[in-house]
HTML snippet that shows the backbone in 3Dmol.js (N, CA, C, O; Angstrom):
<script src="https://3Dmol.org/build/3Dmol-min.js"></script>
<div id="view" style="width:600px;height:400px;position:relative"></div>
<script>
const pdb = `
ATOM      1  N   UNK A   1      12.426  -4.538   1.064  1.00  0.00           N
ATOM      2  CA  UNK A   1      11.214  -5.314   1.119  1.00  0.00           C
ATOM      3  C   UNK A   1      11.411  -6.550   0.246  1.00  0.00           C
ATOM      4  O   UNK A   1      11.853  -6.457  -0.899  1.00  0.00           O
ATOM      5  N   UNK A   2      11.085  -7.673   0.794  1.00  0.00           N
ATOM      6  CA  UNK A   2      11.230  -8.905   0.028  1.00  0.00           C
ATOM      7  C   UNK A   2      10.077  -9.047  -0.963  1.00  0.00           C
ATOM      8  O   UNK A   2       9.033  -8.413  -0.811  1.00  0.00           O
ATOM      9  N   UNK A   3      10.277  -9.879  -1.968  1.00  0.00           N
ATOM     10  CA  UNK A   3       9.213 -10.135  -2.937  1.00  0.00           C
ATOM     11  C   UNK A   3       7.984 -10.738  -2.250  1.00  0.00           C
ATOM     12  O   UNK A   3       6.851 -10.440  -2.627  1.00  0.00           O
ATOM     13  N   UNK A   4       8.211 -11.574  -1.256  1.00  0.00           N
ATOM     14  CA  UNK A   4       7.094 -12.196  -0.536  1.00  0.00           C
ATOM     15  C   UNK A   4       6.228 -11.131   0.145  1.00  0.00           C
ATOM     16  O   UNK A   4       5.002 -11.178   0.053  1.00  0.00           O
ATOM     17  N   UNK A   5       6.859 -10.179   0.822  1.00  0.00           N
ATOM     18  CA  UNK A   5       6.129  -9.105   1.485  1.00  0.00           C
ATOM     19  C   UNK A   5       5.414  -8.243   0.455  1.00  0.00           C
ATOM     20  O   UNK A   5       4.254  -7.875   0.641  1.00  0.00           O
ATOM     21  N   UNK A   6       6.106  -7.925  -0.626  1.00  0.00           N
ATOM     22  CA  UNK A   6       5.511  -7.128  -1.701  1.00  0.00           C
ATOM     23  C   UNK A   6       4.227  -7.776  -2.202  1.00  0.00           C
ATOM     24  O   UNK A   6       3.195  -7.113  -2.298  1.00  0.00           O
ATOM     25  N   UNK A   7       4.283  -9.061  -2.522  1.00  0.00           N
ATOM     26  CA  UNK A   7       3.106  -9.752  -3.054  1.00  0.00           C
ATOM     27  C   UNK A   7       2.012  -9.889  -2.005  1.00  0.00           C
ATOM     28  O   UNK A   7       0.829  -9.853  -2.342  1.00  0.00           O
ATOM     29  N   UNK A   8       2.383 -10.042  -0.754  1.00  0.00           N
ATOM     30  CA  UNK A   8       1.384 -10.138   0.311  1.00  0.00           C
ATOM     31  C   UNK A   8       0.644  -8.807   0.451  1.00  0.00           C
ATOM     32  O   UNK A   8      -0.581  -8.791   0.577  1.00  0.00           O
ATOM     33  N   UNK A   9       1.379  -7.693   0.431  1.00  0.00           N
ATOM     34  CA  UNK A   9       0.759  -6.374   0.504  1.00  0.00           C
ATOM     35  C   UNK A   9      -0.147  -6.165  -0.701  1.00  0.00           C
ATOM     36  O   UNK A   9      -1.289  -5.728  -0.551  1.00  0.00           O
ATOM     37  N   UNK A  10       0.342  -6.466  -1.871  1.00  0.00           N
ATOM     38  CA  UNK A  10      -0.446  -6.285  -3.101  1.00  0.00           C
ATOM     39  C   UNK A  10      -1.731  -7.110  -3.058  1.00  0.00           C
ATOM     40  O   UNK A  10      -2.803  -6.622  -3.417  1.00  0.00           O
ATOM     41  N   UNK A  11      -1.615  -8.362  -2.618  1.00  0.00           N
ATOM     42  CA  UNK A  11      -2.773  -9.259  -2.534  1.00  0.00           C
ATOM     43  C   UNK A  11      -3.825  -8.706  -1.561  1.00  0.00           C
ATOM     44  O   UNK A  11      -5.011  -8.654  -1.885  1.00  0.00           O
ATOM     45  N   UNK A  12      -3.379  -8.294  -0.370  1.00  0.00           N
ATOM     46  CA  UNK A  12      -4.313  -7.778   0.621  1.00  0.00           C
ATOM     47  C   UNK A  12      -4.951  -6.470   0.170  1.00  0.00           C
ATOM     48  O   UNK A  12      -6.142  -6.255   0.394  1.00  0.00           O
ATOM     49  N   UNK A  13      -4.174  -5.595  -0.463  1.00  0.00           N
ATOM     50  CA  UNK A  13      -4.739  -4.335  -0.934  1.00  0.00           C
ATOM     51  C   UNK A  13      -5.805  -4.594  -1.996  1.00  0.00           C
ATOM     52  O   UNK A  13      -6.805  -3.878  -2.059  1.00  0.00           O
ATOM     53  N   UNK A  14      -5.598  -5.603  -2.820  1.00  0.00           N
ATOM     54  CA  UNK A  14      -6.584  -5.963  -3.835  1.00  0.00           C
ATOM     55  C   UNK A  14      -7.825  -6.567  -3.183  1.00  0.00           C
ATOM     56  O   UNK A  14      -8.947  -6.150  -3.472  1.00  0.00           O
ATOM     57  N   UNK A  15      -7.624  -7.539  -2.313  1.00  0.00           N
ATOM     58  CA  UNK A  15      -8.747  -8.223  -1.670  1.00  0.00           C
ATOM     59  C   UNK A  15      -9.582  -7.280  -0.812  1.00  0.00           C
ATOM     60  O   UNK A  15     -10.802  -7.428  -0.737  1.00  0.00           O
ATOM     61  N   UNK A  16      -8.946  -6.326  -0.175  1.00  0.00           N
ATOM     62  CA  UNK A  16      -9.633  -5.439   0.755  1.00  0.00           C
ATOM     63  C   UNK A  16     -10.104  -4.140   0.106  1.00  0.00           C
ATOM     64  O   UNK A  16     -10.678  -3.283   0.778  1.00  0.00           O
ATOM     65  N   UNK A  17      -9.868  -3.993  -1.177  1.00  0.00           N
ATOM     66  CA  UNK A  17     -10.308  -2.793  -1.871  1.00  0.00           C
ATOM     67  C   UNK A  17      -9.557  -1.542  -1.471  1.00  0.00           C
ATOM     68  O   UNK A  17     -10.075  -0.435  -1.617  1.00  0.00           O
ATOM     69  N   UNK A  18      -8.349  -1.700  -0.970  1.00  0.00           N
ATOM     70  CA  UNK A  18      -7.571  -0.549  -0.506  1.00  0.00           C
ATOM     71  C   UNK A  18      -6.974   0.253  -1.654  1.00  0.00           C
ATOM     72  O   UNK A  18      -6.351   1.288  -1.416  1.00  0.00           O
ATOM     73  N   UNK A  19      -7.149  -0.195  -2.891  1.00  0.00           N
ATOM     74  CA  UNK A  19      -6.622   0.545  -4.045  1.00  0.00           C
ATOM     75  C   UNK A  19      -7.419   1.808  -4.315  1.00  0.00           C
ATOM     76  O   UNK A  19      -6.900   2.753  -4.908  1.00  0.00           O
ATOM     77  N   UNK A  20      -8.677   1.836  -3.885  1.00  0.00           N
ATOM     78  CA  UNK A  20      -9.529   2.988  -4.186  1.00  0.00           C
ATOM     79  C   UNK A  20      -8.891   4.298  -3.756  1.00  0.00           C
ATOM     80  O   UNK A  20      -8.985   5.294  -4.473  1.00  0.00           O
ATOM     81  N   UNK A  21      -8.254   4.313  -2.615  1.00  0.00           N
ATOM     82  CA  UNK A  21      -7.597   5.521  -2.146  1.00  0.00           C
ATOM     83  C   UNK A  21      -6.334   5.843  -2.909  1.00  0.00           C
ATOM     84  O   UNK A  21      -5.878   6.986  -2.910  1.00  0.00           O
ATOM     85  N   UNK A  22      -5.771   4.853  -3.553  1.00  0.00           N
ATOM     86  CA  UNK A  22      -4.523   5.045  -4.274  1.00  0.00           C
ATOM     87  C   UNK A  22      -4.742   5.625  -5.666  1.00  0.00           C
ATOM     88  O   UNK A  22      -3.838   6.226  -6.246  1.00  0.00           O
ATOM     89  N   UNK A  23      -5.947   5.440  -6.198  1.00  0.00           N
ATOM     90  CA  UNK A  23      -6.216   5.899  -7.558  1.00  0.00           C
ATOM     91  C   UNK A  23      -6.050   7.415  -7.660  1.00  0.00           C
ATOM     92  O   UNK A  23      -5.460   7.914  -8.618  1.00  0.00           O
ATOM     93  N   UNK A  24      -6.565   8.137  -6.683  1.00  0.00           N
ATOM     94  CA  UNK A  24      -6.412   9.593  -6.668  1.00  0.00           C
ATOM     95  C   UNK A  24      -5.673   9.976  -5.388  1.00  0.00           C
ATOM     96  O   UNK A  24      -6.202  10.678  -4.526  1.00  0.00           O
ATOM     97  N   UNK A  25      -4.451   9.499  -5.293  1.00  0.00           N
ATOM     98  CA  UNK A  25      -3.663   9.655  -4.078  1.00  0.00           C
ATOM     99  C   UNK A  25      -3.501  11.120  -3.711  1.00  0.00           C
ATOM    100  O   UNK A  25      -2.970  11.915  -4.487  1.00  0.00           O
ATOM    101  N   UNK A  26      -3.962  11.460  -2.527  1.00  0.00           N
ATOM    102  CA  UNK A  26      -3.792  12.808  -2.019  1.00  0.00           C
ATOM    103  C   UNK A  26      -3.021  12.792  -0.708  1.00  0.00           C
ATOM    104  O   UNK A  26      -2.802  13.841  -0.103  1.00  0.00           O
ATOM    105  N   UNK A  27      -2.609  11.616  -0.267  1.00  0.00           N
ATOM    106  CA  UNK A  27      -1.810  11.495   0.945  1.00  0.00           C
ATOM    107  C   UNK A  27      -0.492  10.837   0.561  1.00  0.00           C
ATOM    108  O   UNK A  27      -0.421  10.116  -0.435  1.00  0.00           O
ATOM    109  N   UNK A  28       0.547  11.081   1.346  1.00  0.00           N
ATOM    110  CA  UNK A  28       1.851  10.598   0.944  1.00  0.00           C
ATOM    111  C   UNK A  28       2.500   9.668   1.934  1.00  0.00           C
ATOM    112  O   UNK A  28       3.197   8.735   1.535  1.00  0.00           O
ATOM    113  N   UNK A  29       2.291   9.897   3.221  1.00  0.00           N
ATOM    114  CA  UNK A  29       2.935   9.001   4.171  1.00  0.00           C
ATOM    115  C   UNK A  29       2.047   7.789   4.415  1.00  0.00           C
ATOM    116  O   UNK A  29       0.838   7.834   4.188  1.00  0.00           O
ATOM    117  N   UNK A  30       2.652   6.722   4.874  1.00  0.00           N
ATOM    118  CA  UNK A  30       1.902   5.513   5.174  1.00  0.00           C
ATOM    119  C   UNK A  30       0.868   5.786   6.259  1.00  0.00           C
ATOM    120  O   UNK A  30      -0.264   5.310   6.166  1.00  0.00           O
ATOM    121  N   UNK A  31       1.237   6.538   7.278  1.00  0.00           N
ATOM    122  CA  UNK A  31       0.299   6.839   8.357  1.00  0.00           C
ATOM    123  C   UNK A  31      -0.879   7.678   7.869  1.00  0.00           C
ATOM    124  O   UNK A  31      -2.011   7.460   8.300  1.00  0.00           O
ATOM    125  N   UNK A  32      -0.627   8.630   6.980  1.00  0.00           N
ATOM    126  CA  UNK A  32      -1.721   9.422   6.421  1.00  0.00           C
ATOM    127  C   UNK A  32      -2.663   8.546   5.607  1.00  0.00           C
ATOM    128  O   UNK A  32      -3.882   8.700   5.675  1.00  0.00           O
ATOM    129  N   UNK A  33      -2.095   7.637   4.845  1.00  0.00           N
ATOM    130  CA  UNK A  33      -2.901   6.715   4.035  1.00  0.00           C
ATOM    131  C   UNK A  33      -3.764   5.831   4.931  1.00  0.00           C
ATOM    132  O   UNK A  33      -4.956   5.661   4.673  1.00  0.00           O
ATOM    133  N   UNK A  34      -3.170   5.270   5.977  1.00  0.00           N
ATOM    134  CA  UNK A  34      -3.912   4.415   6.903  1.00  0.00           C
ATOM    135  C   UNK A  34      -4.977   5.231   7.633  1.00  0.00           C
ATOM    136  O   UNK A  34      -6.090   4.749   7.845  1.00  0.00           O
ATOM    137  N   UNK A  35      -4.646   6.445   8.011  1.00  0.00           N
ATOM    138  CA  UNK A  35      -5.617   7.305   8.686  1.00  0.00           C
ATOM    139  C   UNK A  35      -6.822   7.569   7.792  1.00  0.00           C
ATOM    140  O   UNK A  35      -7.959   7.581   8.263  1.00  0.00           O
ATOM    141  N   UNK A  36      -6.576   7.777   6.518  1.00  0.00           N
ATOM    142  CA  UNK A  36      -7.642   8.099   5.567  1.00  0.00           C
ATOM    143  C   UNK A  36      -8.442   6.873   5.140  1.00  0.00           C
ATOM    144  O   UNK A  36      -9.665   6.947   5.022  1.00  0.00           O
ATOM    145  N   UNK A  37      -7.774   5.756   4.907  1.00  0.00           N
ATOM    146  CA  UNK A  37      -8.435   4.594   4.315  1.00  0.00           C
ATOM    147  C   UNK A  37      -8.370   3.339   5.172  1.00  0.00           C
ATOM    148  O   UNK A  37      -8.778   2.263   4.733  1.00  0.00           O
ATOM    149  N   UNK A  38      -7.859   3.471   6.390  1.00  0.00           N
ATOM    150  CA  UNK A  38      -7.662   2.315   7.257  1.00  0.00           C
ATOM    151  C   UNK A  38      -8.922   1.561   7.626  1.00  0.00           C
ATOM    152  O   UNK A  38      -8.861   0.377   7.959  1.00  0.00           O
ATOM    153  N   UNK A  39     -10.071   2.234   7.571  1.00  0.00           N
ATOM    154  CA  UNK A  39     -11.315   1.550   7.891  1.00  0.00           C
ATOM    155  C   UNK A  39     -11.638   0.452   6.893  1.00  0.00           C
ATOM    156  O   UNK A  39     -12.492  -0.392   7.163  1.00  0.00           O
ATOM    157  N   UNK A  40     -10.967   0.447   5.740  1.00  0.00           N
ATOM    158  CA  UNK A  40     -11.160  -0.579   4.723  1.00  0.00           C
ATOM    159  C   UNK A  40     -10.079  -1.658   4.790  1.00  0.00           C
ATOM    160  O   UNK A  40     -10.093  -2.599   3.995  1.00  0.00           O
ATOM    161  N   UNK A  41      -9.145  -1.528   5.730  1.00  0.00           N
ATOM    162  CA  UNK A  41      -7.994  -2.430   5.784  1.00  0.00           C
ATOM    163  C   UNK A  41      -8.029  -3.315   7.019  1.00  0.00           C
ATOM    164  O   UNK A  41      -8.499  -2.922   8.086  1.00  0.00           O
ATOM    165  N   UNK A  42      -7.519  -4.515   6.835  1.00  0.00           N
ATOM    166  CA  UNK A  42      -7.364  -5.411   7.977  1.00  0.00           C
ATOM    167  C   UNK A  42      -6.188  -4.953   8.823  1.00  0.00           C
ATOM    168  O   UNK A  42      -5.341  -4.187   8.364  1.00  0.00           O
ATOM    169  N   UNK A  43      -6.144  -5.420  10.044  1.00  0.00           N
ATOM    170  CA  UNK A  43      -5.002  -5.120  10.908  1.00  0.00           C
ATOM    171  C   UNK A  43      -3.721  -5.685  10.309  1.00  0.00           C
ATOM    172  O   UNK A  43      -2.647  -5.105  10.466  1.00  0.00           O
ATOM    173  N   UNK A  44      -3.836  -6.818   9.624  1.00  0.00           N
ATOM    174  CA  UNK A  44      -2.659  -7.438   8.994  1.00  0.00           C
ATOM    175  C   UNK A  44      -2.062  -6.516   7.933  1.00  0.00           C
ATOM    176  O   UNK A  44      -0.847  -6.320   7.891  1.00  0.00           O
ATOM    177  N   UNK A  45      -2.913  -5.952   7.078  1.00  0.00           N
ATOM    178  CA  UNK A  45      -2.420  -5.049   6.036  1.00  0.00           C
ATOM    179  C   UNK A  45      -1.805  -3.805   6.651  1.00  0.00           C
ATOM    180  O   UNK A  45      -0.732  -3.378   6.225  1.00  0.00           O
ATOM    181  N   UNK A  46      -2.459  -3.215   7.643  1.00  0.00           N
ATOM    182  CA  UNK A  46      -1.901  -2.031   8.302  1.00  0.00           C
ATOM    183  C   UNK A  46      -0.523  -2.329   8.880  1.00  0.00           C
ATOM    184  O   UNK A  46       0.403  -1.531   8.738  1.00  0.00           O
ATOM    185  N   UNK A  47      -0.395  -3.470   9.525  1.00  0.00           N
ATOM    186  CA  UNK A  47       0.890  -3.866  10.118  1.00  0.00           C
ATOM    187  C   UNK A  47       1.965  -4.015   9.045  1.00  0.00           C
ATOM    188  O   UNK A  47       3.088  -3.543   9.221  1.00  0.00           O
ATOM    189  N   UNK A  48       1.624  -4.670   7.932  1.00  0.00           N
ATOM    190  CA  UNK A  48       2.587  -4.846   6.837  1.00  0.00           C
ATOM    191  C   UNK A  48       3.007  -3.504   6.250  1.00  0.00           C
ATOM    192  O   UNK A  48       4.189  -3.284   5.986  1.00  0.00           O
ATOM    193  N   UNK A  49       2.055  -2.616   6.046  1.00  0.00           N
ATOM    194  CA  UNK A  49       2.389  -1.301   5.492  1.00  0.00           C
ATOM    195  C   UNK A  49       3.293  -0.521   6.436  1.00  0.00           C
ATOM    196  O   UNK A  49       4.289   0.063   6.008  1.00  0.00           O
ATOM    197  N   UNK A  50       2.945  -0.511   7.722  1.00  0.00           N
ATOM    198  CA  UNK A  50       3.762   0.234   8.692  1.00  0.00           C
ATOM    199  C   UNK A  50       5.179  -0.320   8.785  1.00  0.00           C
ATOM    200  O   UNK A  50       6.132   0.443   8.940  1.00  0.00           O
ATOM    201  N   UNK A  51       5.324  -1.621   8.694  1.00  0.00           N
ATOM    202  CA  UNK A  51       6.633  -2.254   8.860  1.00  0.00           C
ATOM    203  C   UNK A  51       7.491  -2.194   7.597  1.00  0.00           C
ATOM    204  O   UNK A  51       8.714  -2.314   7.682  1.00  0.00           O
ATOM    205  N   UNK A  52       6.874  -2.011   6.428  1.00  0.00           N
ATOM    206  CA  UNK A  52       7.618  -2.174   5.186  1.00  0.00           C
ATOM    207  C   UNK A  52       7.567  -1.008   4.209  1.00  0.00           C
ATOM    208  O   UNK A  52       8.339  -0.978   3.251  1.00  0.00           O
ATOM    209  N   UNK A  53       6.673  -0.048   4.431  1.00  0.00           N
ATOM    210  CA  UNK A  53       6.495   1.020   3.444  1.00  0.00           C
ATOM    211  C   UNK A  53       6.703   2.376   4.110  1.00  0.00           C
ATOM    212  O   UNK A  53       5.970   2.745   5.028  1.00  0.00           O
ATOM    213  N   UNK A  54       7.703   3.111   3.644  1.00  0.00           N
ATOM    214  CA  UNK A  54       7.984   4.418   4.214  1.00  0.00           C
ATOM    215  C   UNK A  54       7.048   5.494   3.708  1.00  0.00           C
ATOM    216  O   UNK A  54       6.442   6.210   4.505  1.00  0.00           O
ATOM    217  N   UNK A  55       6.919   5.621   2.398  1.00  0.00           N
ATOM    218  CA  UNK A  55       6.037   6.616   1.787  1.00  0.00           C
ATOM    219  C   UNK A  55       5.121   5.899   0.819  1.00  0.00           C
ATOM    220  O   UNK A  55       5.603   5.253  -0.111  1.00  0.00           O
ATOM    221  N   UNK A  56       3.826   5.990   1.006  1.00  0.00           N
ATOM    222  CA  UNK A  56       2.892   5.293   0.125  1.00  0.00           C
ATOM    223  C   UNK A  56       3.030   5.742  -1.316  1.00  0.00           C
ATOM    224  O   UNK A  56       2.990   4.915  -2.226  1.00  0.00           O
ATOM    225  N   UNK A  57       3.191   7.045  -1.539  1.00  0.00           N
ATOM    226  CA  UNK A  57       3.302   7.516  -2.916  1.00  0.00           C
ATOM    227  C   UNK A  57       4.499   6.879  -3.606  1.00  0.00           C
ATOM    228  O   UNK A  57       4.400   6.437  -4.751  1.00  0.00           O
ATOM    229  N   UNK A  58       5.623   6.832  -2.913  1.00  0.00           N
ATOM    230  CA  UNK A  58       6.811   6.205  -3.486  1.00  0.00           C
ATOM    231  C   UNK A  58       6.578   4.721  -3.735  1.00  0.00           C
ATOM    232  O   UNK A  58       6.948   4.199  -4.787  1.00  0.00           O
ATOM    233  N   UNK A  59       5.967   4.044  -2.772  1.00  0.00           N
ATOM    234  CA  UNK A  59       5.671   2.617  -2.927  1.00  0.00           C
ATOM    235  C   UNK A  59       4.769   2.378  -4.137  1.00  0.00           C
ATOM    236  O   UNK A  59       5.037   1.497  -4.954  1.00  0.00           O
ATOM    237  N   UNK A  60       3.712   3.156  -4.244  1.00  0.00           N
ATOM    238  CA  UNK A  60       2.789   2.977  -5.355  1.00  0.00           C
ATOM    239  C   UNK A  60       3.464   3.266  -6.686  1.00  0.00           C
ATOM    240  O   UNK A  60       3.294   2.518  -7.649  1.00  0.00           O
ATOM    241  N   UNK A  61       4.227   4.347  -6.740  1.00  0.00           N
ATOM    242  CA  UNK A  61       4.910   4.695  -7.980  1.00  0.00           C
ATOM    243  C   UNK A  61       5.921   3.631  -8.391  1.00  0.00           C
ATOM    244  O   UNK A  61       5.975   3.226  -9.552  1.00  0.00           O
ATOM    245  N   UNK A  62       6.722   3.185  -7.425  1.00  0.00           N
ATOM    246  CA  UNK A  62       7.831   2.288  -7.735  1.00  0.00           C
ATOM    247  C   UNK A  62       7.435   0.826  -7.852  1.00  0.00           C
ATOM    248  O   UNK A  62       8.009   0.103  -8.666  1.00  0.00           O
ATOM    249  N   UNK A  63       6.476   0.374  -7.066  1.00  0.00           N
ATOM    250  CA  UNK A  63       6.196  -1.049  -6.978  1.00  0.00           C
ATOM    251  C   UNK A  63       4.851  -1.482  -7.513  1.00  0.00           C
ATOM    252  O   UNK A  63       4.663  -2.667  -7.787  1.00  0.00           O
ATOM    253  N   UNK A  64       3.913  -0.578  -7.671  1.00  0.00           N
ATOM    254  CA  UNK A  64       2.585  -0.974  -8.065  1.00  0.00           C
ATOM    255  C   UNK A  64       2.200  -0.376  -9.418  1.00  0.00           C
ATOM    256  O   UNK A  64       1.891  -1.107 -10.359  1.00  0.00           O
ATOM    257  N   UNK A  65       2.221   0.946  -9.511  1.00  0.00           N
ATOM    258  CA  UNK A  65       1.749   1.582 -10.722  1.00  0.00           C
ATOM    259  C   UNK A  65       2.716   1.427 -11.889  1.00  0.00           C
ATOM    260  O   UNK A  65       2.296   1.385 -13.046  1.00  0.00           O
ATOM    261  N   UNK A  66       3.988   1.343 -11.594  1.00  0.00           N
ATOM    262  CA  UNK A  66       4.997   1.106 -12.627  1.00  0.00           C
ATOM    263  C   UNK A  66       5.286  -0.381 -12.673  1.00  0.00           C
ATOM    264  O   UNK A  66       5.423  -1.010 -11.623  1.00  0.00           O
ATOM    265  N   UNK A  67       5.382  -0.961 -13.857  1.00  0.00           N
ATOM    266  CA  UNK A  67       5.707  -2.395 -13.933  1.00  0.00           C
ATOM    267  C   UNK A  67       7.073  -2.688 -13.299  1.00  0.00           C
ATOM    268  O   UNK A  67       8.012  -1.903 -13.432  1.00  0.00           O
ATOM    269  N   UNK A  68       7.162  -3.794 -12.631  1.00  0.00           N
ATOM    270  CA  UNK A  68       8.446  -4.215 -12.058  1.00  0.00           C
ATOM    271  C   UNK A  68       9.411  -4.514 -13.197  1.00  0.00           C
ATOM    272  O   UNK A  68       9.067  -5.215 -14.148  1.00  0.00           O
ATOM    273  N   UNK A  69      10.602  -3.983 -13.091  1.00  0.00           N
ATOM    274  CA  UNK A  69      11.619  -4.227 -14.102  1.00  0.00           C
ATOM    275  C   UNK A  69      11.506  -3.310 -15.311  1.00  0.00           C
ATOM    276  O   UNK A  69      12.252  -3.473 -16.277  1.00  0.00           O
ATOM    277  N   UNK A  70      10.596  -2.358 -15.277  1.00  0.00           N
ATOM    278  CA  UNK A  70      10.452  -1.451 -16.429  1.00  0.00           C
ATOM    279  C   UNK A  70      11.530  -0.401 -16.429  1.00  0.00           C
ATOM    280  O   UNK A  70      11.566   0.446 -17.322  1.00  0.00           O
TER     281      UNK A  70
END
`;
const viewer = $3Dmol.createViewer("view");
viewer.addModel(pdb, "pdb");
viewer.setStyle({}, {cartoon: {color: "spectrum"}});
viewer.zoomTo();
viewer.render();
</script>
């Protein structure tokens, strides 16, 4: 995933309030996450997640919740 895609996903998740489902993550795959919280997401965000993120839990742990470069 490029830095541009990473920042675009992060920006959209913030703007669309998609972080709420991530705070108490109970789903792990991207499709499960979209199924559970997709009603709060734009089609653009769903498309970016499907194309670039394999497991939401891994993405959140590695790229969002943990500081980059830590």
